[in-house]
ROKESE-716615 format. One record per residue: residue number from 1; residue in one letter; x, y, z of N, C-alpha, C in turn. Coordinates in Angstrom, 1 decimal, always signed. Atoms other than C-alpha are relative to their C-alpha. Layout:
BEGIN
+-----+------+--------+--------+--------+--------+--------+--------+--------+--------+--------+
:  nr : rest :    npx :    npy :    npz :   capx :   capy :   capz :    cpx :    cpy :    cpz :
+-----+------+--------+--------+--------+--------+--------+--------+--------+--------+--------+
: NUM :    a :      X :      Y :      Z :      X :      Y :      Z :      X :      Y :      Z :
...
+-----+------+--------+--------+--------+--------+--------+--------+--------+--------+--------+
This chain:
BEGIN
+-----+------+--------+--------+--------+--------+--------+--------+--------+--------+--------+
:  nr : rest :    npx :    npy :    npz :   capx :   capy :   capz :    cpx :    cpy :    cpz :
+-----+------+--------+--------+--------+--------+--------+--------+--------+--------+--------+
:   1 :    m :   +0.8 :   +1.3 :   +0.8 : +156.7 : +135.4 : +110.9 :   +0.2 :   +1.1 :   -1.1 :
:   2 :    a :   -0.3 :   -0.1 :   +1.6 : +157.9 : +135.6 : +107.1 :   -1.5 :   +0.5 :   -0.6 :
:   3 :    t :   +1.1 :   -0.1 :   +0.8 : +155.4 : +136.8 : +104.5 :   -0.1 :   -1.4 :   -0.6 :
:   4 :    s :   +0.3 :   +1.7 :   +1.0 : +155.9 : +133.3 : +102.6 :   -0.3 :   -0.9 :   +0.9 :
:   5 :    d :   +0.8 :   +0.9 :   -0.4 : +154.5 : +131.7 : +105.7 :   -1.1 :   +0.0 :   +0.8 :
:   6 :    v :   +1.2 :   -0.1 :   -0.5 : +151.5 : +133.1 : +105.8 :   -1.1 :   -0.8 :   -1.0 :
:   7 :    p :   +0.4 :   +0.9 :   +0.5 : +150.4 : +130.9 : +102.8 :   -0.4 :   -1.3 :   +0.4 :
:   8 :    d :   -0.3 :   +1.3 :   -0.5 : +151.5 : +127.8 : +104.5 :   -1.1 :   +0.1 :   +1.1 :
:   9 :    i :   +1.2 :   +0.2 :   -1.6 : +149.2 : +128.7 : +108.0 :   -0.9 :   +0.2 :   -0.5 :
:  10 :    l :   +1.2 :   +0.4 :   +0.2 : +146.4 : +129.0 : +105.9 :   -0.4 :   -1.3 :   -0.5 :
:  11 :    n :   +0.4 :   +1.6 :   +0.6 : +146.4 : +126.0 : +104.0 :   -0.1 :   -1.3 :   +1.2 :
:  12 :    e :   +0.4 :   +1.0 :   -1.1 : +147.0 : +124.5 : +107.5 :   -0.9 :   +0.0 :   +0.5 :
:  13 :    s :   +1.6 :   -0.4 :   -0.6 : +143.9 : +126.4 : +108.9 :   -0.9 :   -0.7 :   -1.1 :
:  14 :    m :   +1.2 :   +0.4 :   +0.8 : +141.8 : +125.6 : +106.2 :   +0.0 :   -1.6 :   -0.1 :
:  15 :    s :   +0.4 :   +1.8 :   -0.2 : +142.6 : +121.7 : +106.3 :   -0.3 :   +0.0 :   +1.5 :
:  16 :    l :   +0.6 :   +0.3 :   -0.9 : +141.8 : +121.7 : +109.9 :   -1.5 :   +0.0 :   -0.1 :
:  17 :    l :   +1.4 :   -0.4 :   +0.1 : +138.7 : +123.5 : +109.5 :   -0.7 :   -0.9 :   -0.4 :
:  18 :    s :   +1.0 :   +1.0 :   +1.1 : +137.5 : +121.3 : +106.4 :   +0.0 :   -1.3 :   +1.4 :
:  19 :    s :   +0.2 :   +0.9 :   -0.7 : +138.2 : +118.5 : +108.7 :   -1.1 :   +0.1 :   +1.3 :
:  20 :    d :   +0.8 :   +0.0 :   -1.2 : +136.1 : +119.8 : +111.8 :   -1.8 :   +0.3 :   -0.7 :
:  21 :    v :   +1.5 :   -0.2 :   +0.9 : +133.2 : +120.8 : +109.1 :   -0.3 :   -1.7 :   -0.1 :
:  22 :    d :   +0.4 :   +1.1 :   +0.5 : +133.4 : +117.4 : +107.8 :   -0.7 :   -0.9 :   +1.3 :
:  23 :    k :   +0.9 :   +0.5 :   -1.3 : +132.8 : +115.9 : +111.6 :   -1.2 :   +0.2 :   +0.0 :
:  24 :    l :   +1.2 :   -0.3 :   +0.3 : +130.2 : +118.1 : +111.9 :   -1.1 :   -0.3 :   -0.8 :
:  25 :    e :   +1.1 :   +0.6 :   +0.9 : +128.4 : +117.1 : +108.9 :   -0.2 :   -1.4 :   +0.3 :
:  26 :    l :   +0.0 :   +1.4 :   +0.0 : +128.9 : +113.5 : +109.8 :   -0.7 :   +0.0 :   +0.9 :
:  27 :    f :   +1.4 :   +0.1 :   -1.0 : +127.1 : +114.0 : +113.3 :   -1.0 :   +0.8 :   +0.0 :
:  28 :    q :   +1.3 :   -0.1 :   +0.1 : +124.6 : +116.1 : +112.2 :   -0.7 :   -1.1 :   -1.0 :
:  29 :    s :   +0.0 :   +0.6 :   +1.4 : +124.0 : +113.5 : +109.2 :   -0.6 :   -1.3 :   +1.5 :
:  30 :    e :   +0.1 :   +1.0 :   -0.9 : +124.3 : +110.9 : +112.6 :   -1.6 :   +0.6 :   +1.1 :
:  31 :    i :   +1.1 :   -0.8 :   -0.8 : +121.8 : +113.0 : +114.8 :   -1.5 :   +0.0 :   -0.6 :
:  32 :    s :   +1.0 :   +0.0 :   +0.6 : +119.3 : +113.3 : +112.1 :   -0.6 :   -1.5 :   -0.3 :
:  33 :    n :   -0.2 :   +1.5 :   +0.0 : +119.4 : +109.5 : +111.8 :   -0.8 :   -0.4 :   +1.2 :
:  34 :    v :   +0.1 :   +0.4 :   -1.6 : +118.7 : +108.9 : +115.6 :   -1.7 :   +0.6 :   +0.1 :
:  35 :    f :   +1.1 :   -0.6 :   -0.2 : +115.9 : +111.4 : +115.3 :   -1.4 :   -0.5 :   -0.6 :
:  36 :    s :   +0.8 :   +0.8 :   +0.4 : +114.2 : +109.9 : +113.0 :   -0.6 :   -1.2 :   +0.0 :
:  37 :    d :   -0.1 :   +1.3 :   -0.4 : +114.4 : +106.8 : +114.1 :   -0.8 :   +0.2 :   +1.5 :
:  38 :    v :   +0.8 :   -0.1 :   -1.3 : +112.8 : +107.9 : +117.6 :   -1.4 :   +0.6 :   -0.4 :
:  39 :    c :   +1.1 :   +0.0 :   +0.5 : +110.2 : +109.5 : +115.5 :   -1.1 :   -1.0 :   -0.7 :
:  40 :    k :   +0.6 :   +1.5 :   +0.0 : +109.2 : +106.3 : +114.4 :   -0.3 :   -0.8 :   +0.6 :
:  41 :    k :   +0.0 :   +0.4 :   -1.1 : +109.2 : +104.7 : +117.2 :   -1.0 :   +0.3 :   +0.4 :
:  42 :    f :   +1.2 :   -0.1 :   -0.4 : +106.5 : +106.7 : +118.6 :   -1.0 :   +0.6 :   -1.2 :
:  43 :    g :   +1.1 :   -0.3 :   +1.6 : +104.3 : +107.3 : +115.1 :   +0.0 :   +1.5 :   +0.0 :
:  44 :    e :   +0.4 :   -1.4 :   +0.1 : +105.2 : +110.8 : +114.5 :   +1.0 :   -0.4 :   -1.6 :
:  45 :    d :   -0.7 :   +0.0 :   +0.9 : +106.7 : +111.6 : +111.1 :   +1.2 :   +1.1 :   -0.1 :
:  46 :    a :   -1.4 :   -0.9 :   -0.1 : +110.4 : +113.2 : +111.1 :   +0.2 :   +1.3 :   -0.8 :
:  47 :    l :   -0.4 :   -0.8 :   +1.0 : +110.0 : +115.3 : +108.2 :   -1.2 :   +1.2 :   +0.3 :
:  48 :    k :   +0.9 :   -0.5 :   -0.8 : +106.6 : +116.9 : +109.9 :   +0.5 :   +0.3 :   +1.2 :
:  49 :    a :   -0.1 :   -0.3 :   -1.9 : +107.4 : +116.9 : +113.9 :   +1.4 :   +1.0 :   +0.0 :
:  50 :    k :   -0.8 :   -0.9 :   -0.4 : +109.4 : +119.6 : +114.9 :   +0.9 :   -0.2 :   +1.3 :
:  51 :    p :   -0.7 :   +0.8 :   -1.5 : +112.5 : +118.5 : +117.5 :   -0.3 :   +0.4 :   +1.1 :
:  52 :    d :   +0.1 :   +0.0 :   -1.0 : +112.0 : +120.7 : +120.0 :   -1.5 :   +0.1 :   +0.7 :
:  53 :    e :   +1.7 :   +0.2 :   -1.0 : +107.8 : +120.3 : +120.6 :   +0.4 :   -1.8 :   +0.1 :
:  54 :    f :   +0.1 :   +1.4 :   +0.2 : +108.4 : +116.6 : +120.0 :   +0.9 :   -0.6 :   +1.1 :
:  55 :    l :   -0.5 :   +0.1 :   -1.0 : +111.1 : +116.3 : +122.4 :   -0.4 :   +0.2 :   +1.7 :
:  56 :    e :   +0.8 :   -0.4 :   -0.9 : +109.2 : +118.1 : +124.8 :   -1.0 :   -0.9 :   +0.3 :
:  57 :    s :   +1.4 :   +0.9 :   -0.3 : +106.3 : +115.5 : +124.6 :   +1.0 :   -1.2 :   +0.8 :
:  58 :    v :   -0.6 :   +1.3 :   -0.6 : +109.0 : +112.6 : +125.1 :   +0.5 :   +0.3 :   +1.3 :
:  59 :    q :   -0.1 :   -0.4 :   -1.1 : +110.1 : +114.2 : +127.9 :   -1.3 :   -0.2 :   +1.4 :
:  60 :    l :   +1.1 :   +0.2 :   -0.6 : +106.7 : +114.8 : +129.3 :   -0.3 :   -1.4 :   +0.5 :
:  61 :    f :   +0.4 :   +1.0 :   -0.3 : +105.7 : +111.1 : +128.9 :   +1.0 :   -0.5 :   +0.6 :
:  62 :    l :   -0.9 :   +1.0 :   -0.4 : +109.1 : +109.7 : +130.3 :   -0.1 :   +0.7 :   +1.6 :
:  63 :    k :   +0.3 :   -0.6 :   -1.7 : +108.4 : +112.1 : +133.7 :   -1.1 :   -1.0 :   +0.2 :
:  64 :    n :   +1.0 :   +1.0 :   -0.6 : +104.9 : +110.5 : +133.5 :   -0.1 :   -1.3 :   +0.9 :
:  65 :    y :   +0.0 :   +1.6 :   -0.1 : +105.9 : +107.0 : +133.3 :   +0.6 :   -0.3 :   +1.3 :
:  66 :    m :   -0.4 :   -0.3 :   -1.1 : +108.4 : +107.9 : +135.9 :   -0.9 :   -0.4 :   +1.2 :
:  67 :    k :   +0.9 :   -0.1 :   -0.7 : +105.9 : +108.8 : +138.2 :   -1.3 :   -1.2 :   +0.5 :
:  68 :    a :   +0.6 :   +1.4 :   -0.3 : +103.5 : +106.0 : +137.4 :   +0.7 :   -1.1 :   +0.8 :
:  69 :    k :   -0.9 :   +1.2 :   -0.3 : +106.2 : +103.5 : +138.0 :   -0.1 :   +0.1 :   +1.7 :
:  70 :    r :   +0.1 :   -0.4 :   -1.3 : +106.6 : +105.2 : +141.7 :   -0.9 :   -0.5 :   +0.7 :
:  71 :    d :   +1.0 :   +0.0 :   -0.5 : +103.6 : +105.5 : +142.3 :   -0.8 :   -1.9 :   +0.4 :
:  72 :    h :   +0.2 :   +1.1 :   +0.0 : +102.8 : +102.0 : +141.5 :   +0.6 :   -1.1 :   +1.0 :
:  73 :    q :   -0.7 :   +0.6 :   -1.5 : +105.5 : +100.7 : +143.7 :   -0.1 :   +0.1 :   +1.3 :
:  74 :    k :   +0.4 :   -0.2 :   -1.4 : +104.4 : +102.6 : +146.4 :   -1.2 :   -0.9 :   +0.4 :
:  75 :    k :   +1.4 :   +0.3 :   -0.5 : +100.8 : +101.1 : +146.3 :   +0.3 :   -1.9 :   +0.3 :
:  76 :    m :   -0.4 :   +1.4 :   -0.1 : +102.6 :  +97.4 : +145.7 :   +0.7 :   -0.3 :   +1.4 :
:  77 :    e :   -1.1 :   +0.2 :   -1.4 : +105.0 :  +97.8 : +149.3 :   -1.4 :   +0.6 :   +0.6 :
:  78 :    k :   +1.0 :   +0.1 :   -1.0 : +101.4 :  +98.9 : +151.2 :   -0.9 :   -1.2 :   -0.6 :
:  79 :    e :   +1.1 :   +1.1 :   +0.2 :  +99.5 :  +96.2 : +149.6 :   +0.6 :   -1.4 :   +0.7 :
:  80 :    n :   -1.0 :   +1.0 :   -0.2 : +102.6 :  +93.7 : +150.6 :   +0.0 :   +0.1 :   +1.6 :
:  81 :    e :   -0.2 :   -0.9 :   -1.8 : +102.7 :  +95.7 : +154.3 :   -1.3 :   -0.6 :   +0.5 :
:  82 :    l :   +1.1 :   +0.1 :   -0.5 :  +99.1 :  +95.0 : +154.8 :   -0.2 :   -1.5 :   +0.1 :
:  83 :    k :   +0.3 :   +2.3 :   -0.1 :  +98.9 :  +90.7 : +153.9 :   +1.2 :   +0.2 :   +1.1 :
:  84 :    r :   -0.6 :   +0.4 :   -1.0 : +102.0 :  +90.7 : +155.9 :   -0.5 :   +0.3 :   +1.3 :
:  85 :    r :   +0.6 :   -0.2 :   -1.1 : +100.1 :  +92.4 : +158.7 :   -0.8 :   -0.8 :   +0.5 :
:  86 :    q :   +1.1 :   +1.1 :   -0.3 :  +97.2 :  +89.8 : +158.4 :   +0.8 :   -1.4 :   +0.4 :
:  87 :    v :   -0.4 :   +1.4 :   -0.3 :  +99.4 :  +86.8 : +158.3 :   +0.7 :   +0.1 :   +1.4 :
:  88 :    n :   -0.7 :   -0.2 :   -1.8 : +101.0 :  +87.9 : +161.6 :   -1.0 :   +0.3 :   +0.8 :
+-----+------+--------+--------+--------+--------+--------+--------+--------+--------+--------+
């Protein structure tokens, strides 16, 4: 590699890195917007909410919701089975 090639290689690398940084900044902005929207839906202030704590709360809510849904389905199945047995 000739010494005169170094500036060209550096310029090309800087151009690629600059493009990657732009993509990361855009991604960060999009994530901030989504986090803000989710916070609003759950009645939280996105500026005060800590993402890790907030998302833990959302995860716990979803876990409990899914458990309640399964429990309800089991209860409905048992009730339907009892009704079916009473008819027969």
